[in-house]
A tleap script that builds the chain and sets N, CA, C and O, in Angstrom:
source leaprc.protein.ff14SB
mol = sequence {
  NMET THR SER ASN LYS ASN LEU GLY ASN ARG
  GLY GLU GLU ILE ALA LYS SER TYR LEU ILE
  LYS SER GLY TYR ARG LEU LEU GLU GLN ASN
  TYR ARG THR HIE HIE LEU GLU ILE ASP LEU
  ILE PHE SER TYR GLN ASN LYS THR ILE PHE
  ILE GLU VAL LYS THR ARG ILE LYS THR GLU
  GLU SER SER LEU GLU GLU PRO LEU SER GLY
  ARG GLN ILE LYS ASN LEU LYS ARG ALA ILE
  ILE ASN TYR CYS LEU GLU LYS ASN ILE SER
  LEU GLU ALA VAL ARG LEU ASP LEU ILE ASN
  ILE LEU ALA ASP LYS LYS THR ARG CYS ALA
  HIE LEU LYS HIE TYR LYS ASP ILE CPHE
}
set mol.1.N position { -29.362 2.547 8.715 }
set mol.1.CA position { -28.335 3.649 8.930 }
set mol.1.C position { -27.004 2.831 8.724 }
set mol.1.O position { -26.883 1.722 9.246 }
set mol.2.N position { -26.091 3.345 8.022 }
set mol.2.CA position { -24.704 2.769 7.877 }
set mol.2.C position { -23.937 3.051 8.970 }
set mol.2.O position { -24.224 3.918 9.796 }
set mol.3.N position { -22.883 2.286 9.009 }
set mol.3.CA position { -21.990 2.423 10.259 }
set mol.3.C position { -21.144 3.605 10.064 }
set mol.3.O position { -20.747 4.135 11.102 }
set mol.4.N position { -20.787 4.124 8.958 }
set mol.4.CA position { -20.254 5.317 8.807 }
set mol.4.C position { -21.082 6.457 9.319 }
set mol.4.O position { -20.599 7.309 10.064 }
set mol.5.N position { -22.404 6.475 8.894 }
set mol.5.CA position { -23.269 7.486 9.396 }
set mol.5.C position { -23.437 7.395 10.893 }
set mol.5.O position { -23.512 8.433 11.550 }
set mol.6.N position { -23.500 6.206 11.466 }
set mol.6.CA position { -23.645 6.075 12.980 }
set mol.6.C position { -22.464 6.772 13.507 }
set mol.6.O position { -22.602 7.614 14.394 }
set mol.7.N position { -21.255 6.464 12.995 }
set mol.7.CA position { -20.008 6.887 13.634 }
set mol.7.C position { -19.926 8.509 13.545 }
set mol.7.O position { -19.477 9.212 14.450 }
set mol.8.N position { -20.416 8.971 12.347 }
set mol.8.CA position { -20.610 10.497 12.208 }
set mol.8.C position { -21.571 11.103 13.231 }
set mol.8.O position { -21.283 12.111 13.876 }
set mol.9.N position { -22.683 10.466 13.346 }
set mol.9.CA position { -23.629 10.806 14.402 }
set mol.9.C position { -23.114 10.898 15.789 }
set mol.9.O position { -23.321 11.892 16.485 }
set mol.10.N position { -22.427 9.841 16.204 }
set mol.10.CA position { -21.873 9.753 17.482 }
set mol.10.C position { -20.672 10.931 17.653 }
set mol.10.O position { -20.547 11.515 18.730 }
set mol.11.N position { -19.954 11.175 16.700 }
set mol.11.CA position { -18.950 12.299 16.590 }
set mol.11.C position { -19.615 13.532 16.789 }
set mol.11.O position { -19.104 14.354 17.549 }
set mol.12.N position { -20.759 13.797 16.172 }
set mol.12.CA position { -21.450 14.975 16.436 }
set mol.12.C position { -22.042 15.302 17.846 }
set mol.12.O position { -22.135 16.427 18.337 }
set mol.13.N position { -22.399 14.203 18.367 }
set mol.13.CA position { -23.032 14.110 19.720 }
set mol.13.C position { -22.006 14.552 20.652 }
set mol.13.O position { -22.172 15.424 21.505 }
set mol.14.N position { -20.747 13.785 20.402 }
set mol.14.CA position { -19.632 14.143 21.262 }
set mol.14.C position { -19.039 15.657 21.149 }
set mol.14.O position { -18.743 16.343 22.128 }
set mol.15.N position { -18.925 16.028 19.902 }
set mol.15.CA position { -18.681 17.530 19.730 }
set mol.15.C position { -19.769 18.341 20.484 }
set mol.15.O position { -19.466 19.197 21.315 }
set mol.16.N position { -21.100 18.019 20.144 }
set mol.16.CA position { -21.932 19.082 20.718 }
set mol.16.C position { -21.940 18.999 22.305 }
set mol.16.O position { -22.214 20.037 22.907 }
set mol.17.N position { -21.673 17.899 22.999 }
set mol.17.CA position { -21.596 17.850 24.444 }
set mol.17.C position { -20.239 18.578 24.784 }
set mol.17.O position { -20.228 19.200 25.847 }
set mol.18.N position { -19.205 18.581 24.092 }
set mol.18.CA position { -17.973 19.120 24.565 }
set mol.18.C position { -18.168 20.683 24.351 }
set mol.18.O position { -17.649 21.394 25.211 }
set mol.19.N position { -18.832 21.293 23.342 }
set mol.19.CA position { -19.000 22.625 23.101 }
set mol.19.C position { -20.103 23.271 24.130 }
set mol.19.O position { -19.909 24.396 24.590 }
set mol.20.N position { -21.137 22.595 24.433 }
set mol.20.CA position { -22.017 22.850 25.368 }
set mol.20.C position { -21.293 23.154 26.819 }
set mol.20.O position { -21.385 24.190 27.477 }
set mol.21.N position { -20.677 22.166 27.080 }
set mol.21.CA position { -19.731 22.110 28.386 }
set mol.21.C position { -18.759 23.423 28.328 }
set mol.21.O position { -18.307 23.947 29.346 }
set mol.22.N position { -18.526 23.835 27.140 }
set mol.22.CA position { -17.516 24.934 27.010 }
set mol.22.C position { -18.122 26.315 26.981 }
set mol.22.O position { -17.487 27.361 26.847 }
set mol.23.N position { -19.460 26.190 27.127 }
set mol.23.CA position { -20.339 27.504 27.122 }
set mol.23.C position { -20.943 28.056 25.790 }
set mol.23.O position { -21.342 29.206 25.610 }
set mol.24.N position { -20.939 27.078 24.932 }
set mol.24.CA position { -21.576 27.492 23.638 }
set mol.24.C position { -22.884 27.143 23.699 }
set mol.24.O position { -23.229 26.189 24.396 }
set mol.25.N position { -23.816 27.903 22.944 }
set mol.25.CA position { -25.275 27.771 22.868 }
set mol.25.C position { -25.678 27.274 21.542 }
set mol.25.O position { -25.611 27.984 20.538 }
set mol.26.N position { -26.172 25.836 21.531 }
set mol.26.CA position { -26.625 25.326 20.308 }
set mol.26.C position { -27.894 26.035 19.669 }
set mol.26.O position { -28.984 26.159 20.229 }
set mol.27.N position { -27.561 26.476 18.406 }
set mol.27.CA position { -28.755 26.994 17.759 }
set mol.27.C position { -29.278 25.866 16.686 }
set mol.27.O position { -30.494 25.674 16.653 }
set mol.28.N position { -28.556 25.217 15.935 }
set mol.28.CA position { -28.990 24.139 14.988 }
set mol.28.C position { -27.918 22.865 14.832 }
set mol.28.O position { -26.721 22.877 15.121 }
set mol.29.N position { -28.584 21.937 14.373 }
set mol.29.CA position { -27.652 20.731 14.211 }
set mol.29.C position { -28.334 20.203 12.855 }
set mol.29.O position { -29.527 20.192 12.552 }
set mol.30.N position { -27.191 19.761 12.121 }
set mol.30.CA position { -27.539 19.266 10.719 }
set mol.30.C position { -28.324 20.270 9.956 }
set mol.30.O position { -29.367 19.867 9.440 }
set mol.31.N position { -28.014 21.416 9.815 }
set mol.31.CA position { -28.619 22.392 8.987 }
set mol.31.C position { -28.403 21.950 7.441 }
set mol.31.O position { -27.312 21.536 7.051 }
set mol.32.N position { -29.481 22.067 6.633 }
set mol.32.CA position { -29.428 21.709 5.113 }
set mol.32.C position { -29.864 22.842 4.402 }
set mol.32.O position { -30.831 23.502 4.780 }
set mol.33.N position { -29.263 23.086 3.479 }
set mol.33.CA position { -29.619 24.076 2.447 }
set mol.33.C position { -29.327 23.575 0.979 }
set mol.33.O position { -28.143 23.456 0.666 }
set mol.34.N position { -30.202 23.303 0.148 }
set mol.34.CA position { -29.997 22.875 -1.254 }
set mol.34.C position { -29.146 21.388 -0.854 }
set mol.34.O position { -29.689 20.680 -0.005 }
set mol.35.N position { -28.078 21.004 -1.340 }
set mol.35.CA position { -27.598 19.796 -1.111 }
set mol.35.C position { -26.330 19.715 -0.049 }
set mol.35.O position { -25.623 18.737 0.193 }
set mol.36.N position { -26.251 21.286 0.608 }
set mol.36.CA position { -25.040 21.228 1.582 }
set mol.36.C position { -25.662 21.171 2.922 }
set mol.36.O position { -26.838 21.431 3.179 }
set mol.37.N position { -24.756 20.808 3.733 }
set mol.37.CA position { -24.944 20.657 5.173 }
set mol.37.C position { -23.859 21.136 6.145 }
set mol.37.O position { -22.666 20.865 6.010 }
set mol.38.N position { -24.401 21.904 7.181 }
set mol.38.CA position { -23.673 22.212 8.263 }
set mol.38.C position { -23.858 21.291 9.418 }
set mol.38.O position { -25.005 20.957 9.715 }
set mol.39.N position { -22.844 20.849 10.098 }
set mol.39.CA position { -23.141 19.775 11.181 }
set mol.39.C position { -23.633 20.410 12.333 }
set mol.39.O position { -24.691 19.994 12.805 }
set mol.40.N position { -22.987 21.444 12.921 }
set mol.40.CA position { -23.561 22.216 14.157 }
set mol.40.C position { -23.466 23.560 14.113 }
set mol.40.O position { -22.465 23.988 13.538 }
set mol.41.N position { -24.270 24.394 14.583 }
set mol.41.CA position { -24.161 25.686 14.541 }
set mol.41.C position { -24.489 26.220 15.968 }
set mol.41.O position { -25.527 25.982 16.586 }
set mol.42.N position { -23.402 27.011 16.409 }
set mol.42.CA position { -23.692 27.458 17.875 }
set mol.42.C position { -23.485 29.050 17.824 }
set mol.42.O position { -23.085 29.713 16.867 }
set mol.43.N position { -23.833 29.458 19.005 }
set mol.43.CA position { -23.789 30.952 19.425 }
set mol.43.C position { -22.621 31.025 20.441 }
set mol.43.O position { -22.618 30.245 21.394 }
set mol.44.N position { -21.710 31.859 20.289 }
set mol.44.CA position { -20.600 32.040 21.388 }
set mol.44.C position { -20.101 33.379 21.422 }
set mol.44.O position { -19.723 33.816 20.335 }
set mol.45.N position { -19.999 34.232 22.543 }
set mol.45.CA position { -19.314 35.350 22.626 }
set mol.45.C position { -19.847 36.319 21.310 }
set mol.45.O position { -19.078 36.860 20.516 }
set mol.46.N position { -21.003 36.390 21.276 }
set mol.46.CA position { -21.627 37.318 20.074 }
set mol.46.C position { -21.177 36.996 18.708 }
set mol.46.O position { -21.008 37.879 17.867 }
set mol.47.N position { -20.964 35.642 18.457 }
set mol.47.CA position { -20.575 35.223 16.972 }
set mol.47.C position { -21.446 34.107 16.841 }
set mol.47.O position { -21.877 33.494 17.817 }
set mol.48.N position { -21.701 33.843 15.730 }
set mol.48.CA position { -22.399 32.513 15.146 }
set mol.48.C position { -21.271 31.543 14.777 }
set mol.48.O position { -20.488 31.991 13.940 }
set mol.49.N position { -21.007 30.210 15.264 }
set mol.49.CA position { -20.107 29.503 15.098 }
set mol.49.C position { -20.621 28.301 14.417 }
set mol.49.O position { -21.589 27.640 14.794 }
set mol.50.N position { -19.755 28.034 13.189 }
set mol.50.CA position { -20.370 26.768 12.272 }
set mol.50.C position { -19.096 25.908 12.509 }
set mol.50.O position { -17.917 26.252 12.416 }
set mol.51.N position { -19.640 24.678 12.845 }
set mol.51.CA position { -18.724 23.444 13.182 }
set mol.51.C position { -18.863 22.348 12.137 }
set mol.51.O position { -19.959 21.851 11.875 }
set mol.52.N position { -17.748 21.987 11.553 }
set mol.52.CA position { -17.647 20.779 10.679 }
set mol.52.C position { -16.998 19.760 11.586 }
set mol.52.O position { -15.879 20.048 12.012 }
set mol.53.N position { -17.525 18.643 11.931 }
set mol.53.CA position { -17.113 17.584 12.635 }
set mol.53.C position { -16.596 16.429 11.726 }
set mol.53.O position { -17.369 15.974 10.883 }
set mol.54.N position { -15.399 15.953 11.840 }
set mol.54.CA position { -14.891 14.746 11.132 }
set mol.54.C position { -14.542 13.841 12.240 }
set mol.54.O position { -13.776 14.151 13.152 }
set mol.55.N position { -15.162 12.666 12.112 }
set mol.55.CA position { -14.867 11.568 12.984 }
set mol.55.C position { -14.339 10.348 12.275 }
set mol.55.O position { -14.777 9.970 11.189 }
set mol.56.N position { -13.211 9.651 13.061 }
set mol.56.CA position { -12.690 8.563 12.292 }
set mol.56.C position { -12.400 7.404 13.229 }
set mol.56.O position { -12.357 7.675 14.429 }
set mol.57.N position { -12.203 6.190 12.858 }
set mol.57.CA position { -11.747 5.237 13.812 }
set mol.57.C position { -10.344 5.228 13.617 }
set mol.57.O position { -9.777 5.354 12.532 }
set mol.58.N position { -9.675 5.030 15.019 }
set mol.58.CA position { -8.084 4.902 15.053 }
set mol.58.C position { -7.585 3.789 14.488 }
set mol.58.O position { -7.988 2.655 14.747 }
set mol.59.N position { -6.551 4.113 13.572 }
set mol.59.CA position { -5.850 3.061 12.929 }
set mol.59.C position { -4.338 3.494 13.093 }
set mol.59.O position { -3.977 4.572 13.566 }
set mol.60.N position { -3.489 2.465 12.620 }
set mol.60.CA position { -1.970 2.751 12.852 }
set mol.60.C position { -1.613 4.014 12.174 }
set mol.60.O position { -0.683 4.667 12.649 }
set mol.61.N position { -2.275 4.473 11.051 }
set mol.61.CA position { -1.824 5.642 10.213 }
set mol.61.C position { -2.714 6.835 10.541 }
set mol.61.O position { -2.554 7.889 9.925 }
set mol.62.N position { -3.591 6.720 11.429 }
set mol.62.CA position { -4.685 7.798 11.611 }
set mol.62.C position { -4.021 8.903 12.616 }
set mol.62.O position { -3.156 8.569 13.426 }
set mol.63.N position { -4.415 10.023 12.519 }
set mol.63.CA position { -4.014 11.083 13.530 }
set mol.63.C position { -5.256 12.148 13.530 }
set mol.63.O position { -6.157 12.223 12.694 }
set mol.64.N position { -5.088 12.828 14.515 }
set mol.64.CA position { -6.133 13.948 14.815 }
set mol.64.C position { -6.105 14.983 13.791 }
set mol.64.O position { -7.116 15.665 13.624 }
set mol.65.N position { -4.951 15.199 13.012 }
set mol.65.CA position { -4.777 16.269 12.076 }
set mol.65.C position { -5.452 15.713 10.574 }
set mol.65.O position { -4.782 15.147 9.711 }
set mol.66.N position { -6.676 15.958 10.487 }
set mol.66.CA position { -7.251 15.708 9.171 }
set mol.66.C position { -7.952 17.049 8.615 }
set mol.66.O position { -8.975 17.571 9.057 }
set mol.67.N position { -7.181 17.462 7.576 }
set mol.67.CA position { -7.642 18.702 7.054 }
set mol.67.C position { -8.867 18.485 6.249 }
set mol.67.O position { -9.215 17.327 6.018 }
set mol.68.N position { -9.609 19.565 5.766 }
set mol.68.CA position { -10.868 19.829 4.982 }
set mol.68.C position { -10.119 19.883 3.642 }
set mol.68.O position { -9.023 20.426 3.498 }
set mol.69.N position { -10.872 19.215 2.597 }
set mol.69.CA position { -10.439 19.570 1.270 }
set mol.69.C position { -10.873 20.963 0.710 }
set mol.69.O position { -11.710 21.626 1.322 }
set mol.70.N position { -10.386 21.349 -0.291 }
set mol.70.CA position { -10.985 22.664 -0.961 }
set mol.70.C position { -12.281 22.527 -1.286 }
set mol.70.O position { -12.987 23.503 -1.029 }
set mol.71.N position { -12.901 21.397 -1.880 }
set mol.71.CA position { -14.268 21.374 -2.077 }
set mol.71.C position { -15.077 21.328 -0.967 }
set mol.71.O position { -16.206 21.789 -1.136 }
set mol.72.N position { -14.779 20.851 0.242 }
set mol.72.CA position { -15.391 20.751 1.441 }
set mol.72.C position { -15.698 22.444 1.902 }
set mol.72.O position { -16.783 22.984 2.117 }
set mol.73.N position { -14.451 22.961 1.951 }
set mol.73.CA position { -14.453 24.292 2.470 }
set mol.73.C position { -15.224 25.098 1.585 }
set mol.73.O position { -15.949 25.939 2.116 }
set mol.74.N position { -15.217 25.011 0.304 }
set mol.74.CA position { -16.080 25.873 -0.689 }
set mol.74.C position { -17.664 25.484 -0.289 }
set mol.74.O position { -18.495 26.350 -0.017 }
set mol.75.N position { -17.898 24.308 -0.296 }
set mol.75.CA position { -19.373 23.973 0.060 }
set mol.75.C position { -19.675 24.528 1.409 }
set mol.75.O position { -20.770 25.077 1.525 }
set mol.76.N position { -18.848 24.477 2.506 }
set mol.76.CA position { -19.173 25.122 3.741 }
set mol.76.C position { -19.386 26.541 3.731 }
set mol.76.O position { -20.173 27.092 4.501 }
set mol.77.N position { -18.618 27.213 2.771 }
set mol.77.CA position { -18.741 28.715 2.792 }
set mol.77.C position { -20.162 28.888 2.097 }
set mol.77.O position { -20.987 29.651 2.600 }
set mol.78.N position { -20.414 28.239 1.042 }
set mol.78.CA position { -21.780 28.459 0.448 }
set mol.78.C position { -22.848 28.225 1.387 }
set mol.78.O position { -23.790 29.006 1.514 }
set mol.79.N position { -22.712 27.140 2.060 }
set mol.79.CA position { -23.921 26.903 3.317 }
set mol.79.C position { -23.950 27.840 4.339 }
set mol.79.O position { -25.013 28.105 4.900 }
set mol.80.N position { -22.670 28.489 4.712 }
set mol.80.CA position { -22.575 29.395 5.691 }
set mol.80.C position { -23.255 30.828 5.150 }
set mol.80.O position { -23.955 31.507 5.900 }
set mol.81.N position { -22.980 31.203 3.801 }
set mol.81.CA position { -23.504 32.339 3.306 }
set mol.81.C position { -25.071 32.089 3.189 }
set mol.81.O position { -25.776 33.060 3.463 }
set mol.82.N position { -25.695 30.925 2.822 }
set mol.82.CA position { -26.939 30.786 2.792 }
set mol.82.C position { -27.626 30.836 4.178 }
set mol.82.O position { -28.768 31.289 4.244 }
set mol.83.N position { -27.028 30.420 5.227 }
set mol.83.CA position { -27.515 30.500 6.505 }
set mol.83.C position { -27.660 31.874 6.933 }
set mol.83.O position { -28.706 32.253 7.458 }
set mol.84.N position { -26.538 32.749 6.715 }
set mol.84.CA position { -26.523 34.071 7.161 }
set mol.84.C position { -27.481 34.846 6.347 }
set mol.84.O position { -27.897 35.899 6.830 }
set mol.85.N position { -27.895 34.472 5.168 }
set mol.85.CA position { -28.693 35.482 4.516 }
set mol.85.C position { -30.390 35.011 4.849 }
set mol.85.O position { -31.343 35.779 4.725 }
set mol.86.N position { -30.465 33.775 5.229 }
set mol.86.CA position { -31.677 33.401 5.815 }
set mol.86.C position { -32.155 33.939 7.081 }
set mol.86.O position { -33.310 34.267 7.353 }
set mol.87.N position { -30.920 33.996 7.966 }
set mol.87.CA position { -31.095 34.412 9.318 }
set mol.87.C position { -30.670 35.860 9.501 }
set mol.87.O position { -30.533 36.316 10.637 }
set mol.88.N position { -30.440 36.654 8.328 }
set mol.88.CA position { -29.812 38.086 8.554 }
set mol.88.C position { -28.819 38.119 9.488 }
set mol.88.O position { -28.975 38.864 10.456 }
set mol.89.N position { -27.706 37.379 9.382 }
set mol.89.CA position { -26.533 37.494 10.145 }
set mol.89.C position { -25.436 38.100 9.364 }
set mol.89.O position { -25.344 37.807 8.172 }
set mol.90.N position { -24.562 38.946 9.928 }
set mol.90.CA position { -23.519 39.618 9.032 }
set mol.90.C position { -22.438 38.609 9.137 }
set mol.90.O position { -22.210 37.936 10.142 }
set mol.91.N position { -21.747 38.556 7.938 }
set mol.91.CA position { -20.699 37.464 7.811 }
set mol.91.C position { -19.583 37.896 8.733 }
set mol.91.O position { -18.836 36.986 9.095 }
set mol.92.N position { -19.356 38.975 9.131 }
set mol.92.CA position { -18.326 39.628 9.989 }
set mol.92.C position { -18.385 38.953 11.508 }
set mol.92.O position { -17.410 38.835 12.250 }
set mol.93.N position { -19.554 38.596 11.762 }
set mol.93.CA position { -19.952 37.775 13.082 }
set mol.93.C position { -19.995 36.273 13.160 }
set mol.93.O position { -20.650 35.641 13.988 }
set mol.94.N position { -19.181 35.727 12.152 }
set mol.94.CA position { -19.238 34.306 12.124 }
set mol.94.C position { -17.925 33.735 12.043 }
set mol.94.O position { -16.969 34.386 11.622 }
set mol.95.N position { -17.833 32.490 12.449 }
set mol.95.CA position { -16.554 31.863 12.486 }
set mol.95.C position { -16.788 30.235 12.034 }
set mol.95.O position { -17.788 29.606 12.381 }
set mol.96.N position { -15.769 29.701 11.259 }
set mol.96.CA position { -15.913 28.253 10.976 }
set mol.96.C position { -14.857 27.497 11.903 }
set mol.96.O position { -13.661 27.784 11.972 }
set mol.97.N position { -15.445 26.576 12.537 }
set mol.97.CA position { -14.482 25.632 13.218 }
set mol.97.C position { -14.451 24.287 12.853 }
set mol.97.O position { -15.453 23.798 12.331 }
set mol.98.N position { -13.455 23.616 13.049 }
set mol.98.CA position { -13.388 22.276 12.718 }
set mol.98.C position { -13.074 21.369 13.973 }
set mol.98.O position { -12.143 21.651 14.727 }
set mol.99.N position { -13.935 20.205 14.179 }
set mol.99.CA position { -13.669 19.302 15.310 }
set mol.99.C position { -13.142 17.969 14.727 }
set mol.99.O position { -13.878 17.326 13.980 }
set mol.100.N position { -12.030 17.570 15.001 }
set mol.100.CA position { -11.662 16.235 14.500 }
set mol.100.C position { -11.714 15.296 15.814 }
set mol.100.O position { -11.203 15.616 16.888 }
set mol.101.N position { -12.295 14.284 15.610 }
set mol.101.CA position { -12.540 13.163 16.669 }
set mol.101.C position { -11.970 11.924 16.152 }
set mol.101.O position { -12.216 11.524 15.014 }
set mol.102.N position { -11.189 11.295 16.996 }
set mol.102.CA position { -10.544 9.919 16.686 }
set mol.102.C position { -10.844 8.911 17.591 }
set mol.102.O position { -10.264 8.888 18.677 }
set mol.103.N position { -11.766 7.976 17.259 }
set mol.103.CA position { -12.353 7.047 18.160 }
set mol.103.C position { -11.475 5.636 18.241 }
set mol.103.O position { -11.129 4.985 17.255 }
set mol.104.N position { -11.229 5.350 19.428 }
set mol.104.CA position { -10.434 4.078 19.511 }
set mol.104.C position { -11.355 3.020 20.008 }
set mol.104.O position { -11.844 3.109 21.134 }
set mol.105.N position { -11.637 1.918 19.129 }
set mol.105.CA position { -12.583 0.718 19.404 }
set mol.105.C position { -12.012 -0.063 20.624 }
set mol.105.O position { -12.787 -0.510 21.470 }
set mol.106.N position { -10.766 -0.219 20.719 }
set mol.106.CA position { -10.088 -1.129 21.872 }
set mol.106.C position { -10.526 -0.283 23.199 }
set mol.106.O position { -11.137 -0.916 24.060 }
set mol.107.N position { -10.283 0.985 23.409 }
set mol.107.CA position { -10.437 1.649 24.621 }
set mol.107.C position { -11.788 2.142 24.829 }
set mol.107.O position { -12.200 2.469 25.942 }
set mol.108.N position { -12.496 2.198 23.742 }
set mol.108.CA position { -13.811 2.939 23.843 }
set mol.108.C position { -13.662 4.373 24.185 }
set mol.108.O position { -14.589 4.924 24.778 }
set mol.109.N position { -12.691 4.977 23.902 }
set mol.109.CA position { -12.426 6.343 24.244 }
set mol.109.C position { -12.324 7.139 22.857 }
set mol.109.O position { -12.072 6.518 21.825 }
set mol.110.N position { -12.514 8.457 22.851 }
set mol.110.CA position { -12.531 9.236 21.780 }
set mol.110.C position { -11.526 10.551 22.042 }
set mol.110.O position { -11.659 11.136 23.117 }
set mol.111.N position { -10.627 10.979 21.189 }
set mol.111.CA position { -9.803 12.062 21.302 }
set mol.111.C position { -10.258 13.084 20.385 }
set mol.111.O position { -10.423 12.865 19.185 }
set mol.112.N position { -10.497 14.400 21.043 }
set mol.112.CA position { -11.065 15.522 20.222 }
set mol.112.C position { -10.026 16.645 20.089 }
set mol.112.O position { -9.293 16.886 21.049 }
set mol.113.N position { -9.934 17.288 19.039 }
set mol.113.CA position { -9.112 18.293 18.661 }
set mol.113.C position { -9.944 19.388 18.098 }
set mol.113.O position { -10.487 19.225 17.005 }
set mol.114.N position { -10.077 20.451 18.742 }
set mol.114.CA position { -10.962 21.691 18.160 }
set mol.114.C position { -10.088 22.827 17.537 }
set mol.114.O position { -9.319 23.501 18.224 }
set mol.115.N position { -10.258 22.998 16.170 }
set mol.115.CA position { -9.608 24.006 15.481 }
set mol.115.C position { -10.460 25.044 15.365 }
set mol.115.O position { -11.584 24.786 14.932 }
set mol.116.N position { -10.172 26.248 15.673 }
set mol.116.CA position { -10.983 27.498 15.695 }
set mol.116.C position { -10.461 28.339 14.601 }
set mol.116.O position { -9.284 28.397 14.243 }
set mol.117.N position { -11.615 29.084 14.034 }
set mol.117.CA position { -11.427 29.992 13.013 }
set mol.117.C position { -10.534 29.476 11.886 }
set mol.117.O position { -9.456 30.030 11.669 }
set mol.118.N position { -10.935 28.455 11.176 }
set mol.118.CA position { -10.103 27.922 10.102 }
set mol.118.C position { -10.087 28.497 8.878 }
set mol.118.O position { -9.294 28.038 8.056 }
set mol.119.N position { -10.866 29.500 8.540 }
set mol.119.CA position { -10.751 30.627 7.405 }
set mol.119.C position { -11.166 31.756 7.687 }
set mol.119.O position { -11.104 32.662 6.856 }
savepdb mol mol.pdb
quit
């Protein structure tokens, strides 16, 4: 497993733990459909919440603000539609969130920022 994959997996575990502690209920992790993937899927307040997790190592120029590209959003939308069709979920009862995690190797701490309902 590559170090980037390990970092991504660790970030997903941090995000999952944060969401569970916040009252979210985990439905699926690393859902795949065709060549698309959704990192985490939770249930919260009668909604299905799709979570994209972006984890990076802190550098001088890094920040918690890391937007998704247009292509990433397009792929996430396609994966969400596939999931909703498969599970018979109304698109009106879903939300896409972004969690950015910035890991600091020196302090061995991670800073998490949760952006809700990004589209």
